C-alpha positions in Angstrom: 39.8 19.3 -8.4 37.5 21.4 -6.2 37.8 23.3 -2.9 35.6 21.2 -0.6 35.8 23.5 2.3 37.9 26.4 3.6 38.8 28.4 6.7 39.8 32.0 6.8 42.3 33.3 4.2 42.3 30.9 1.2 43.1 32.2 -2.3 43.3 30.7 -5.8 44.9 31.9 -9.0 44.3 30.8 -12.5 47.3 30.2 -14.8 48.5 33.4 -16.4 46.4 35.5 -14.1 48.0 38.3 -12.2 45.8 38.6 -9.1 44.9 36.0 -6.5 41.1 35.5 -6.0 39.5 34.8 -2.7 38.5 31.1 -2.9 35.0 29.8 -2.3 33.6 26.3 -1.4 33.1 24.1 -4.5 35.3 26.4 -6.6 36.7 24.5 -9.6 40.5 24.1 -9.8 41.7 23.3 -13.3 45.2 22.5 -14.6 47.9 24.8 -13.3 45.6 26.5 -10.9 47.3 27.5 -7.6 45.9 27.5 -4.1 47.4 29.2 -1.1 46.4 29.3 2.6 47.3 32.2 4.9 48.2 32.2 8.6 45.7 30.3 10.8 43.9 29.1 7.6 43.2 25.8 6.0 41.5 24.2 3.0 40.2 20.8 1.9 40.9 19.9 -1.7 38.8 17.1 -3.4 40.0 15.5 -6.6 38.0 13.8 -9.4 38.9 10.3 -8.1 37.6 11.3 -4.6 41.1 11.7 -3.1 41.2 14.4 -0.5 44.0 16.6 0.9 43.9 19.1 3.8 46.1 22.1 3.3 47.4 23.5 6.6 48.4 27.1 7.2 50.9 28.9 4.9 50.8 26.2 2.2 51.0 26.5 -1.6 49.6 23.9 -4.0 49.6 23.6 -7.8 47.0 21.4 -9.6 48.3 19.4 -12.5 45.4 17.0 -13.1 45.5 13.4 -14.5 48.9 12.0 -15.5 48.1 11.7 -19.2 46.7 9.4 -21.8 49.3 6.7 -21.2 48.1 6.3 -17.6 44.5 6.1 -18.6 45.3 3.5 -21.3 46.7 1.3 -18.5 43.7 2.1 -16.4 46.0 3.7 -13.9 44.7 6.9 -12.4 47.5 9.1 -11.1 46.4 12.5 -10.0 49.2 15.0 -10.2 49.9 18.0 -8.0 52.8 20.0 -6.6 53.4 21.1 -3.1 55.5 24.2 -3.3 55.5 24.9 0.5 53.7 24.1 3.7 52.0 20.9 4.8 49.3 18.8 3.2 47.6 15.8 4.9 45.4 13.1 3.4 45.4 10.7 0.4 43.3 8.4 -1.7 39.7 7.7 -0.9 40.5 4.0 -0.9 43.5 1.8 -1.5 43.5 0.5 -5.0 46.4 -0.9 -7.0 45.3 1.2 -10.1 45.2 4.5 -8.2 47.8 6.8 -6.8 48.5 10.4 -6.0 51.6 11.7 -7.8 53.0 14.6 -5.8 56.0 16.8 -6.8 57.9 19.1 -4.4 60.9 21.3 -5.0 63.2 18.4 -3.9 61.4 15.1 -4.6 58.7 13.2 -6.5 56.3 11.1 -4.4 53.9 8.5 -5.6 51.3 7.9 -2.8 49.3 4.7 -2.5 47.9 5.8 0.9 44.7 7.1 2.5 46.6 9.0 5.2 49.9 10.6 4.7 51.6 13.9 5.4 53.9 15.8 3.0 55.7 18.9 4.4 58.0 21.3 2.5 59.9 23.6 4.8 61.6 26.9 4.2 64.7 25.2 2.9 62.6 23.2 0.4 63.3 20.0 2.3 60.6 17.4 1.7 59.4 15.4 4.7 57.1 12.5 3.9 55.2 10.5 6.6 53.1 7.5 5.6 50.5 6.4 8.2 48.6 4.0 5.8 49.5 2.1 2.6 52.9 3.0 1.1 54.7 5.5 -1.1 57.7 5.7 -3.5 59.9 8.8 -3.0 62.4 9.7 -5.7 65.1 12.3 -6.1 68.4 12.6 -8.0 68.0 9.2 -9.7 67.4 7.3 -6.5 64.1 5.9 -5.1 63.1 4.6 -1.7 60.0 2.7 -0.8 58.2 4.0 2.3 55.8 1.6 4.0 53.1 2.4 6.6 54.5 3.7 9.9 57.6 5.0 8.2 58.9 8.3 6.9 61.8 9.9 4.9 63.1 13.3 4.2 64.8 14.7 1.0 67.1 17.7 1.2 67.1 19.8 -2.0 69.6 18.4 -4.5 70.2 15.2 -2.6 68.9 11.6 -2.7 66.1 10.5 -0.3 67.2 9.4 3.2 66.6 5.8 4.1 63.1 5.4 5.6 62.9 5.2 9.4 60.1 4.5 11.8 57.7 7.4 12.7 57.3 8.3 16.3 54.5 6.6 18.1 51.2 8.4 18.3 50.7 10.3 21.6 48.4 8.5 24.1 45.9 10.4 26.2 46.9 10.4 29.8 43.4 11.6 30.9 41.0 8.9 31.9 37.3 8.9 31.0 35.4 10.0 27.9 36.7 13.5 27.9 33.3 14.9 27.4 32.2 18.1 29.2 28.4 18.7 29.4 27.7 22.3 28.5 24.3 24.0 28.7 23.6 26.4 25.9 25.0 29.9 26.6 27.3 28.7 29.4 31.0 28.2 29.6 33.0 25.2 30.8 36.6 24.2 31.4 38.3 21.0 30.4 41.9 19.7 30.6 43.6 17.2 28.4 47.0 15.5 29.1 49.0 13.2 26.9 52.0 10.9 27.7 55.4 11.8 26.4 56.6 10.3 23.1 60.2 9.1 23.0 62.3 11.2 20.7 59.6 13.9 20.1 60.9 17.5 20.0 57.5 19.1 19.7 53.8 18.3 19.5 51.1 19.8 17.3 47.8 20.1 19.2 44.5 20.6 17.4 41.1 20.8 18.8 38.2 21.0 16.3 34.4 21.0 16.2 34.3 18.2 13.6 36.1 14.9 12.8 37.5 16.3 9.5 39.1 19.2 11.5 37.5 21.7 9.1 36.6 24.0 12.1 39.6 24.1 14.5 39.2 25.8 17.8 42.8 25.5 18.9 45.9 24.9 16.8 49.3 25.1 18.6 52.8 23.7 18.2 54.4 23.3 21.6 57.8 22.0 22.9 58.3 18.5 24.1 58.0 19.7 27.8 54.4 20.8 27.3 51.9 17.9 27.6 48.8 19.6 28.9 46.0 21.6 27.3 
């Protein structure tokens, strides 16, 4: 894999190395390399099969590479990695029956056939899997659940996966219009965005970025359900 882009404090460590190195764009990540992001930091990881993952802040990832000769013999490409902690977002470059992302966590094994999913490992090593496109198989303690698009599951460490349940609806903008603010060079402007409440939501993650890939965020905030204005 390679580091496609990075923001702020991103470090990598080769296997058996003692020290972490400051990562650089297009840095090669070989088998058993580790990548970590610090506070208010992020990184984009690009794999050989063009799959992409975005690491959020305070995340730790281990690269394992292709899933072996047996998978290649069946013409099935299964990129392997491990999410030790934090959140990663993304998936395959395209949906293909012969391709998948095989992700391990401290509490589960996940086979993603999805272009847009989210895997989170919290401080208790609980794995939270959300599938927004395609599908995924989530296994733990000898049990497996199939998670389809629009559903998610969680796996507590040492337990079987919970039955999949529908994900909350995506928030809808409450502000009318295009939301664009004309801004002459060198000047300042003010804008306000509002979103409608989502039933059952306990908090919202708000991100404002300078690009569609969210490589250059301006604002990143997690707010309570009572806050619906930026």
